[in-house]
C-alpha beads as a LAMMPS data file, in Angstrom:
LAMMPS data file: protein, C-alpha beads

361 atoms
360 bonds

1 atom types
1 bond types

-500.0 500.0 xlo xhi
-500.0 500.0 ylo yhi
-500.0 500.0 zlo zhi

Masses

1 110.0

Atoms # bond

1 1 1 23.498 -15.502 -7.552
2 1 1 21.839 -12.546 -7.828
3 1 1 19.283 -11.704 -5.053
4 1 1 16.235 -9.161 -5.188
5 1 1 17.668 -7.869 -1.406
6 1 1 21.009 -7.230 -2.784
7 1 1 20.167 -3.309 -1.844
8 1 1 17.187 -3.536 0.160
9 1 1 17.453 -1.560 3.620
10 1 1 13.636 -0.981 3.869
11 1 1 10.430 -2.366 5.003
12 1 1 7.006 -2.106 4.159
13 1 1 4.504 -3.302 6.107
14 1 1 0.521 -4.187 6.327
15 1 1 -0.550 -4.600 9.294
16 1 1 -4.093 -6.192 9.399
17 1 1 -6.974 -6.648 6.441
18 1 1 -9.358 -3.667 8.510
19 1 1 -9.865 -0.427 7.157
20 1 1 -12.803 2.301 8.186
21 1 1 -13.104 3.329 4.119
22 1 1 -14.389 1.185 1.224
23 1 1 -12.753 3.147 -1.865
24 1 1 -14.170 2.535 -5.154
25 1 1 -10.629 1.223 -6.455
26 1 1 -9.138 -0.405 -3.874
27 1 1 -9.014 -3.934 -3.853
28 1 1 -10.223 -4.735 -0.752
29 1 1 -13.444 -3.267 -2.062
30 1 1 -16.351 -5.053 -3.915
31 1 1 -16.231 -3.040 -7.036
32 1 1 -19.718 -4.370 -8.431
33 1 1 -21.059 -2.771 -5.683
34 1 1 -18.649 -0.425 -4.079
35 1 1 -20.087 -1.155 -0.355
36 1 1 -19.154 -4.159 0.101
37 1 1 -15.598 -5.887 0.910
38 1 1 -14.127 -7.475 -1.813
39 1 1 -15.350 -11.822 -1.244
40 1 1 -11.910 -12.900 -1.840
41 1 1 -10.109 -11.042 1.254
42 1 1 -10.525 -12.145 4.507
43 1 1 -11.487 -8.956 6.644
44 1 1 -11.045 -8.234 9.781
45 1 1 -7.442 -9.804 10.790
46 1 1 -4.507 -8.318 12.523
47 1 1 -0.956 -9.199 12.055
48 1 1 0.216 -10.721 15.406
49 1 1 2.847 -9.276 17.673
50 1 1 5.068 -12.019 17.077
51 1 1 5.171 -11.386 13.713
52 1 1 6.378 -8.142 14.591
53 1 1 9.042 -9.298 17.445
54 1 1 10.448 -11.654 14.429
55 1 1 10.972 -9.244 12.155
56 1 1 12.644 -7.272 14.899
57 1 1 14.943 -9.643 16.059
58 1 1 15.895 -10.607 13.072
59 1 1 19.288 -10.265 11.682
60 1 1 18.290 -8.527 8.461
61 1 1 16.538 -5.985 10.433
62 1 1 19.570 -5.272 12.933
63 1 1 21.875 -4.984 10.020
64 1 1 19.817 -3.635 7.158
65 1 1 16.726 -1.689 7.784
66 1 1 16.658 2.010 7.685
67 1 1 13.067 2.284 7.277
68 1 1 9.795 0.656 8.018
69 1 1 6.399 2.209 6.013
70 1 1 2.840 1.424 7.165
71 1 1 1.549 1.365 4.225
72 1 1 -0.714 -1.456 3.196
73 1 1 -3.208 -2.249 -0.050
74 1 1 -6.130 -3.339 2.220
75 1 1 -5.622 -2.173 5.286
76 1 1 -5.344 1.485 7.557
77 1 1 -2.051 1.414 10.082
78 1 1 -4.181 2.792 12.634
79 1 1 -6.924 0.471 12.683
80 1 1 -4.701 -1.942 14.034
81 1 1 -5.342 -2.319 17.775
82 1 1 -1.768 -2.307 19.250
83 1 1 -0.449 0.212 16.304
84 1 1 1.380 2.656 18.868
85 1 1 2.763 -0.490 20.607
86 1 1 4.292 -1.629 17.482
87 1 1 5.900 1.460 16.614
88 1 1 7.475 1.918 19.633
89 1 1 8.861 -1.913 19.399
90 1 1 10.604 -0.430 16.069
91 1 1 11.225 2.767 17.649
92 1 1 13.060 0.976 20.871
93 1 1 15.143 -1.410 18.992
94 1 1 16.135 1.283 16.334
95 1 1 15.608 4.916 17.746
96 1 1 17.327 6.425 14.493
97 1 1 15.142 4.512 12.069
98 1 1 13.103 6.316 9.265
99 1 1 8.971 5.763 9.673
100 1 1 6.831 6.399 6.853
101 1 1 3.136 5.991 7.540
102 1 1 0.452 6.733 5.255
103 1 1 -3.248 6.998 6.708
104 1 1 -6.660 8.203 5.897
105 1 1 -6.553 10.243 9.236
106 1 1 -10.212 9.419 10.012
107 1 1 -9.531 6.933 13.052
108 1 1 -8.509 7.498 16.561
109 1 1 -9.068 11.289 18.397
110 1 1 -6.587 14.020 18.947
111 1 1 -4.769 12.809 21.570
112 1 1 -3.521 9.336 19.367
113 1 1 -1.945 11.756 17.226
114 1 1 -0.038 13.759 19.495
115 1 1 1.026 10.572 20.923
116 1 1 2.220 9.496 17.634
117 1 1 4.042 12.696 16.922
118 1 1 5.647 12.274 20.317
119 1 1 7.023 8.899 19.414
120 1 1 8.134 10.061 16.136
121 1 1 10.289 13.173 16.691
122 1 1 12.425 10.620 18.410
123 1 1 13.371 8.954 15.051
124 1 1 14.995 9.938 11.703
125 1 1 14.302 13.654 11.067
126 1 1 12.556 12.242 7.655
127 1 1 10.259 10.597 9.581
128 1 1 6.723 11.470 8.370
129 1 1 3.145 10.538 7.726
130 1 1 1.162 11.228 4.652
131 1 1 -2.474 12.266 4.912
132 1 1 -4.989 11.391 2.063
133 1 1 -7.092 13.794 1.970
134 1 1 -9.204 13.818 -1.653
135 1 1 -11.514 17.078 -2.082
136 1 1 -12.510 19.595 0.543
137 1 1 -15.413 19.341 2.931
138 1 1 -18.129 16.550 1.262
139 1 1 -15.746 16.250 -1.872
140 1 1 -13.406 14.448 0.362
141 1 1 -15.485 11.502 0.812
142 1 1 -16.874 10.761 -2.615
143 1 1 -13.842 8.771 -3.004
144 1 1 -12.982 8.001 0.403
145 1 1 -16.421 6.560 1.474
146 1 1 -16.660 6.528 5.305
147 1 1 -14.101 9.529 5.585
148 1 1 -15.278 13.020 7.568
149 1 1 -13.119 15.809 6.345
150 1 1 -13.289 17.599 9.741
151 1 1 -11.868 14.818 11.774
152 1 1 -9.040 14.371 9.283
153 1 1 -8.601 17.840 9.446
154 1 1 -8.730 17.953 13.208
155 1 1 -6.459 14.907 13.779
156 1 1 -3.948 16.624 10.763
157 1 1 -3.772 19.310 13.413
158 1 1 -2.966 17.749 16.453
159 1 1 -0.378 15.554 14.923
160 1 1 1.803 18.454 13.266
161 1 1 0.883 21.176 17.183
162 1 1 3.078 18.262 18.326
163 1 1 5.782 17.991 16.050
164 1 1 4.919 16.092 13.423
165 1 1 6.035 16.053 10.086
166 1 1 2.769 15.648 7.754
167 1 1 2.493 15.670 4.243
168 1 1 -1.251 15.920 2.641
169 1 1 -1.391 13.910 -0.279
170 1 1 -4.423 13.623 -2.828
171 1 1 -5.250 11.536 -6.421
172 1 1 -7.006 14.336 -8.930
173 1 1 -10.341 13.240 -9.970
174 1 1 -12.524 15.259 -12.042
175 1 1 -14.656 16.116 -8.999
176 1 1 -11.201 17.613 -7.057
177 1 1 -9.365 19.083 -9.627
178 1 1 -11.012 22.518 -8.800
179 1 1 -9.497 22.326 -5.639
180 1 1 -6.190 21.664 -5.990
181 1 1 -4.691 24.598 -5.665
182 1 1 -6.966 25.523 -2.694
183 1 1 -5.868 22.149 -0.891
184 1 1 -2.116 22.747 -1.304
185 1 1 -2.637 26.265 0.378
186 1 1 -4.478 24.869 3.071
187 1 1 -1.652 22.333 3.906
188 1 1 0.842 25.089 3.980
189 1 1 -1.353 26.555 6.155
190 1 1 -1.662 24.205 8.777
191 1 1 1.881 23.355 8.676
192 1 1 2.394 20.369 6.529
193 1 1 5.777 19.717 5.118
194 1 1 4.802 18.818 1.618
195 1 1 1.462 17.997 -0.731
196 1 1 1.418 15.903 -3.206
197 1 1 -1.359 15.297 -6.380
198 1 1 -1.174 12.849 -8.316
199 1 1 -3.011 11.085 -11.335
200 1 1 -5.991 8.380 -10.673
201 1 1 -4.814 5.625 -12.746
202 1 1 -8.196 3.828 -11.555
203 1 1 -11.576 3.292 -12.771
204 1 1 -12.712 6.214 -10.380
205 1 1 -12.862 9.072 -12.985
206 1 1 -14.135 6.860 -15.242
207 1 1 -16.836 5.915 -13.710
208 1 1 -17.778 8.940 -12.509
209 1 1 -19.018 10.509 -9.345
210 1 1 -22.979 9.602 -10.067
211 1 1 -22.116 6.178 -10.782
212 1 1 -20.277 5.888 -7.934
213 1 1 -22.946 7.270 -5.697
214 1 1 -25.478 5.226 -7.554
215 1 1 -23.876 2.098 -6.546
216 1 1 -22.684 2.895 -3.366
217 1 1 -26.161 4.235 -2.073
218 1 1 -28.097 1.279 -3.380
219 1 1 -28.603 -0.565 -0.453
220 1 1 -30.569 -3.634 -2.020
221 1 1 -27.601 -4.945 -3.402
222 1 1 -25.461 -8.198 -1.786
223 1 1 -21.810 -8.372 -1.992
224 1 1 -20.644 -10.199 -4.881
225 1 1 -19.063 -13.651 -5.837
226 1 1 -15.556 -13.976 -6.202
227 1 1 -14.495 -13.081 -9.770
228 1 1 -13.731 -15.775 -11.993
229 1 1 -11.321 -13.887 -14.044
230 1 1 -10.357 -13.375 -17.893
231 1 1 -8.179 -16.410 -19.276
232 1 1 -7.346 -14.631 -22.338
233 1 1 -6.186 -12.040 -20.572
234 1 1 -4.144 -13.963 -18.326
235 1 1 -2.551 -15.709 -21.214
236 1 1 -1.655 -12.483 -22.982
237 1 1 0.506 -12.080 -20.095
238 1 1 2.400 -15.137 -20.330
239 1 1 2.714 -14.704 -24.189
240 1 1 4.453 -11.296 -22.845
241 1 1 7.216 -12.519 -21.185
242 1 1 10.043 -10.860 -23.647
243 1 1 9.061 -7.901 -21.797
244 1 1 11.664 -6.278 -20.215
245 1 1 10.751 -4.651 -16.419
246 1 1 11.816 -2.239 -14.393
247 1 1 11.430 -2.642 -10.341
248 1 1 10.825 0.512 -8.189
249 1 1 10.678 -1.829 -5.442
250 1 1 14.025 -3.111 -5.807
251 1 1 16.063 -0.559 -7.270
252 1 1 14.627 2.918 -6.048
253 1 1 12.566 2.157 -2.844
254 1 1 14.725 -0.695 -2.099
255 1 1 11.962 -2.586 -0.210
256 1 1 10.067 -5.906 0.174
257 1 1 6.415 -6.482 1.587
258 1 1 5.151 -7.918 4.630
259 1 1 1.384 -8.797 4.115
260 1 1 -1.211 -8.927 7.390
261 1 1 -1.119 -12.276 7.267
262 1 1 2.738 -12.418 7.860
263 1 1 3.892 -13.896 4.361
264 1 1 7.174 -11.904 3.008
265 1 1 6.766 -10.460 -0.345
266 1 1 8.588 -8.977 -3.340
267 1 1 6.426 -6.054 -3.354
268 1 1 2.702 -5.465 -2.445
269 1 1 1.696 -6.157 -6.078
270 1 1 2.411 -10.133 -5.781
271 1 1 0.685 -10.320 -2.387
272 1 1 -2.940 -8.926 -3.818
273 1 1 -2.594 -11.474 -6.882
274 1 1 -4.859 -13.111 -3.871
275 1 1 -7.825 -11.017 -3.992
276 1 1 -7.908 -10.086 -7.670
277 1 1 -9.758 -13.155 -8.895
278 1 1 -9.843 -17.259 -9.116
279 1 1 -8.012 -17.102 -12.512
280 1 1 -5.051 -15.075 -10.988
281 1 1 -5.162 -17.384 -7.970
282 1 1 -4.797 -20.344 -9.479
283 1 1 -1.474 -18.765 -11.544
284 1 1 -0.167 -17.830 -8.307
285 1 1 -0.283 -21.651 -7.066
286 1 1 1.091 -22.775 -9.963
287 1 1 3.807 -20.597 -10.249
288 1 1 5.100 -19.920 -6.809
289 1 1 3.477 -22.300 -4.206
290 1 1 3.563 -25.631 -6.501
291 1 1 6.741 -24.753 -6.919
292 1 1 8.177 -24.156 -3.723
293 1 1 5.768 -24.664 -0.647
294 1 1 2.343 -23.048 0.335
295 1 1 3.962 -21.547 3.578
296 1 1 7.663 -21.271 2.219
297 1 1 7.216 -17.331 2.866
298 1 1 5.144 -17.604 5.680
299 1 1 6.767 -15.830 8.945
300 1 1 4.296 -17.875 11.450
301 1 1 6.286 -21.328 9.643
302 1 1 9.685 -19.550 9.574
303 1 1 12.055 -17.507 10.934
304 1 1 12.795 -13.988 8.568
305 1 1 15.964 -14.925 7.968
306 1 1 15.697 -18.084 6.727
307 1 1 12.251 -16.851 3.750
308 1 1 15.054 -13.920 3.107
309 1 1 17.692 -16.580 2.364
310 1 1 15.059 -18.472 0.222
311 1 1 15.945 -19.427 -3.251
312 1 1 12.892 -17.043 -4.481
313 1 1 14.086 -14.071 -3.388
314 1 1 17.707 -15.146 -3.421
315 1 1 18.140 -16.391 -7.057
316 1 1 14.703 -17.058 -8.629
317 1 1 13.168 -13.772 -9.276
318 1 1 16.040 -12.224 -10.914
319 1 1 17.033 -14.852 -12.629
320 1 1 13.048 -15.183 -14.300
321 1 1 13.634 -11.429 -15.067
322 1 1 16.684 -12.325 -17.328
323 1 1 15.318 -15.581 -18.891
324 1 1 11.947 -14.635 -19.442
325 1 1 10.719 -17.528 -17.335
326 1 1 6.872 -17.743 -16.049
327 1 1 7.647 -17.106 -12.871
328 1 1 8.304 -13.241 -13.956
329 1 1 4.737 -12.909 -14.984
330 1 1 3.101 -10.812 -12.331
331 1 1 6.136 -8.148 -13.179
332 1 1 5.433 -8.215 -16.539
333 1 1 1.493 -7.137 -16.032
334 1 1 2.258 -4.830 -13.048
335 1 1 5.554 -3.378 -14.382
336 1 1 6.384 -3.599 -17.636
337 1 1 8.682 -1.354 -19.076
338 1 1 6.234 -0.790 -22.322
339 1 1 3.367 1.703 -20.630
340 1 1 1.885 1.254 -17.611
341 1 1 -1.700 -0.691 -18.272
342 1 1 -4.871 0.688 -16.772
343 1 1 -8.380 0.167 -17.682
344 1 1 -8.766 3.354 -19.762
345 1 1 -5.924 2.560 -21.807
346 1 1 -2.359 3.428 -21.062
347 1 1 -0.616 5.849 -19.494
348 1 1 3.105 6.729 -19.697
349 1 1 3.322 9.460 -16.958
350 1 1 3.913 7.546 -13.586
351 1 1 5.016 10.893 -11.485
352 1 1 3.072 12.937 -9.342
353 1 1 0.850 16.236 -11.107
354 1 1 2.510 18.173 -8.241
355 1 1 4.965 17.723 -5.448
356 1 1 5.364 20.828 -3.434
357 1 1 7.611 20.820 0.009
358 1 1 7.242 23.781 2.118
359 1 1 10.292 22.703 4.611
360 1 1 12.858 20.373 4.184
361 1 1 12.603 16.760 3.764

Bonds

1 1 1 2
2 1 2 3
3 1 3 4
4 1 4 5
5 1 5 6
6 1 6 7
7 1 7 8
8 1 8 9
9 1 9 10
10 1 10 11
11 1 11 12
12 1 12 13
13 1 13 14
14 1 14 15
15 1 15 16
16 1 16 17
17 1 17 18
18 1 18 19
19 1 19 20
20 1 20 21
21 1 21 22
22 1 22 23
23 1 23 24
24 1 24 25
25 1 25 26
26 1 26 27
27 1 27 28
28 1 28 29
29 1 29 30
30 1 30 31
31 1 31 32
32 1 32 33
33 1 33 34
34 1 34 35
35 1 35 36
36 1 36 37
37 1 37 38
38 1 38 39
39 1 39 40
40 1 40 41
41 1 41 42
42 1 42 43
43 1 43 44
44 1 44 45
45 1 45 46
46 1 46 47
47 1 47 48
48 1 48 49
49 1 49 50
50 1 50 51
51 1 51 52
52 1 52 53
53 1 53 54
54 1 54 55
55 1 55 56
56 1 56 57
57 1 57 58
58 1 58 59
59 1 59 60
60 1 60 61
61 1 61 62
62 1 62 63
63 1 63 64
64 1 64 65
65 1 65 66
66 1 66 67
67 1 67 68
68 1 68 69
69 1 69 70
70 1 70 71
71 1 71 72
72 1 72 73
73 1 73 74
74 1 74 75
75 1 75 76
76 1 76 77
77 1 77 78
78 1 78 79
79 1 79 80
80 1 80 81
81 1 81 82
82 1 82 83
83 1 83 84
84 1 84 85
85 1 85 86
86 1 86 87
87 1 87 88
88 1 88 89
89 1 89 90
90 1 90 91
91 1 91 92
92 1 92 93
93 1 93 94
94 1 94 95
95 1 95 96
96 1 96 97
97 1 97 98
98 1 98 99
99 1 99 100
100 1 100 101
101 1 101 102
102 1 102 103
103 1 103 104
104 1 104 105
105 1 105 106
106 1 106 107
107 1 107 108
108 1 108 109
109 1 109 110
110 1 110 111
111 1 111 112
112 1 112 113
113 1 113 114
114 1 114 115
115 1 115 116
116 1 116 117
117 1 117 118
118 1 118 119
119 1 119 120
120 1 120 121
121 1 121 122
122 1 122 123
123 1 123 124
124 1 124 125
125 1 125 126
126 1 126 127
127 1 127 128
128 1 128 129
129 1 129 130
130 1 130 131
131 1 131 132
132 1 132 133
133 1 133 134
134 1 134 135
135 1 135 136
136 1 136 137
137 1 137 138
138 1 138 139
139 1 139 140
140 1 140 141
141 1 141 142
142 1 142 143
143 1 143 144
144 1 144 145
145 1 145 146
146 1 146 147
147 1 147 148
148 1 148 149
149 1 149 150
150 1 150 151
151 1 151 152
152 1 152 153
153 1 153 154
154 1 154 155
155 1 155 156
156 1 156 157
157 1 157 158
158 1 158 159
159 1 159 160
160 1 160 161
161 1 161 162
162 1 162 163
163 1 163 164
164 1 164 165
165 1 165 166
166 1 166 167
167 1 167 168
168 1 168 169
169 1 169 170
170 1 170 171
171 1 171 172
172 1 172 173
173 1 173 174
174 1 174 175
175 1 175 176
176 1 176 177
177 1 177 178
178 1 178 179
179 1 179 180
180 1 180 181
181 1 181 182
182 1 182 183
183 1 183 184
184 1 184 185
185 1 185 186
186 1 186 187
187 1 187 188
188 1 188 189
189 1 189 190
190 1 190 191
191 1 191 192
192 1 192 193
193 1 193 194
194 1 194 195
195 1 195 196
196 1 196 197
197 1 197 198
198 1 198 199
199 1 199 200
200 1 200 201
201 1 201 202
202 1 202 203
203 1 203 204
204 1 204 205
205 1 205 206
206 1 206 207
207 1 207 208
208 1 208 209
209 1 209 210
210 1 210 211
211 1 211 212
212 1 212 213
213 1 213 214
214 1 214 215
215 1 215 216
216 1 216 217
217 1 217 218
218 1 218 219
219 1 219 220
220 1 220 221
221 1 221 222
222 1 222 223
223 1 223 224
224 1 224 225
225 1 225 226
226 1 226 227
227 1 227 228
228 1 228 229
229 1 229 230
230 1 230 231
231 1 231 232
232 1 232 233
233 1 233 234
234 1 234 235
235 1 235 236
236 1 236 237
237 1 237 238
238 1 238 239
239 1 239 240
240 1 240 241
241 1 241 242
242 1 242 243
243 1 243 244
244 1 244 245
245 1 245 246
246 1 246 247
247 1 247 248
248 1 248 249
249 1 249 250
250 1 250 251
251 1 251 252
252 1 252 253
253 1 253 254
254 1 254 255
255 1 255 256
256 1 256 257
257 1 257 258
258 1 258 259
259 1 259 260
260 1 260 261
261 1 261 262
262 1 262 263
263 1 263 264
264 1 264 265
265 1 265 266
266 1 266 267
267 1 267 268
268 1 268 269
269 1 269 270
270 1 270 271
271 1 271 272
272 1 272 273
273 1 273 274
274 1 274 275
275 1 275 276
276 1 276 277
277 1 277 278
278 1 278 279
279 1 279 280
280 1 280 281
281 1 281 282
282 1 282 283
283 1 283 284
284 1 284 285
285 1 285 286
286 1 286 287
287 1 287 288
288 1 288 289
289 1 289 290
290 1 290 291
291 1 291 292
292 1 292 293
293 1 293 294
294 1 294 295
295 1 295 296
296 1 296 297
297 1 297 298
298 1 298 299
299 1 299 300
300 1 300 301
301 1 301 302
302 1 302 303
303 1 303 304
304 1 304 305
305 1 305 306
306 1 306 307
307 1 307 308
308 1 308 309
309 1 309 310
310 1 310 311
311 1 311 312
312 1 312 313
313 1 313 314
314 1 314 315
315 1 315 316
316 1 316 317
317 1 317 318
318 1 318 319
319 1 319 320
320 1 320 321
321 1 321 322
322 1 322 323
323 1 323 324
324 1 324 325
325 1 325 326
326 1 326 327
327 1 327 328
328 1 328 329
329 1 329 330
330 1 330 331
331 1 331 332
332 1 332 333
333 1 333 334
334 1 334 335
335 1 335 336
336 1 336 337
337 1 337 338
338 1 338 339
339 1 339 340
340 1 340 341
341 1 341 342
342 1 342 343
343 1 343 344
344 1 344 345
345 1 345 346
346 1 346 347
347 1 347 348
348 1 348 349
349 1 349 350
350 1 350 351
351 1 351 352
352 1 352 353
353 1 353 354
354 1 354 355
355 1 355 356
356 1 356 357
357 1 357 358
358 1 358 359
359 1 359 360
360 1 360 361
C-alpha cells in the first residue's frame, strides 16, 4: 500500500461558500453572466465549529500537522462569521503552528485586521496573510468585482502596523500589467514582506476588460441554468489515463483539502468537480461515490482519522496513478505532466512571473 498522506503535514481549509466578490474566472461565478453565482453551488453556507473541533481533536492533527492554510476556492475566509474564533482554536491547540491565509482584504474593518495580526504574531514566524490586489485604484475591481482598493489598503496597513506579515499578490492581466512595478513599490513601502505577480491562466485576459464589463453590468441577465458539459471532452480525459501526473499537493505542498461542507479531498480540484458541470458531477459519482459511499469523506458522518485511513487516500488513488485506472481522471485533467491545459491553449510555465521578498520569510 502507498498512501497519499505519507508525507502530509498541512491542511488547506475552505470555511464557507461565502464571498463578497464575483471574480470572472472563479468557480463560484456564473461564467455566462459574470454577475450571478454558479447555479451548481449552494452559496451562503458555513463550516460548523463542530468540524473544526473534530479536526483539532484528531490524532492526525495532533501528531502530523505543522501548517493550516485558509484558502478555499469558493470562499473568502473572513466571510465566515466565526473566523477569528476558528483561528484562535488552532493557535491555542498548537501555538507554534504556521498559519497561511489568502484574502481579498475588503471584508471587515481595520480593528479586525489588528486583532488578526495580534493572534498571528503568537504563532510560527512564517505565518503570513496573502492579500490579493489586482491593480491600483479602480483597476483592482476590474477583475475583483465588488472590491474596494482603498479599503483593502487601509486593512493591509492596519494588519502590518500590528506586526502582521503580509504578501501582496496579483494576477497579471492586460489592463494591469503596466502597474506591476508600481504595485511592487507600494507593497514594499507599506511594509509587506513580499510581492508575487503570477500569469493569468483563465479566460479573463482572453475576454478582455470591455467584455467583462459589458456582461457584468447587464442588469437584464438572469442566473444561468447549470452547464451540461462536454461529453467528448470528458471522454478525451478518460482516453488519456496513460498520461503521467505530478501532484503538487502531495509531493510539494504536502497537504489535503477540507471543503466548506466538511468533506476531505486530496485537493481543491477534486472538490470543485461538483461545481463545473453536470457531466463531471456524474463522473465523480461513478468513479468515487458509487465505488465507496456518498458520505465516505464527510466529517459530519465520520471522524477525521477514519476518513484519512480510508482506502481512497491510503491506497486507491496512488494505485490508480501507477496503473492508469479511471479513478485518476481528475488528476490527469488538472495535473498531467504533458502541459497545463487552459482555455487559451497550453501553458508550460506554472511559476510566478515575479517573486520579490523584502524580508526573509
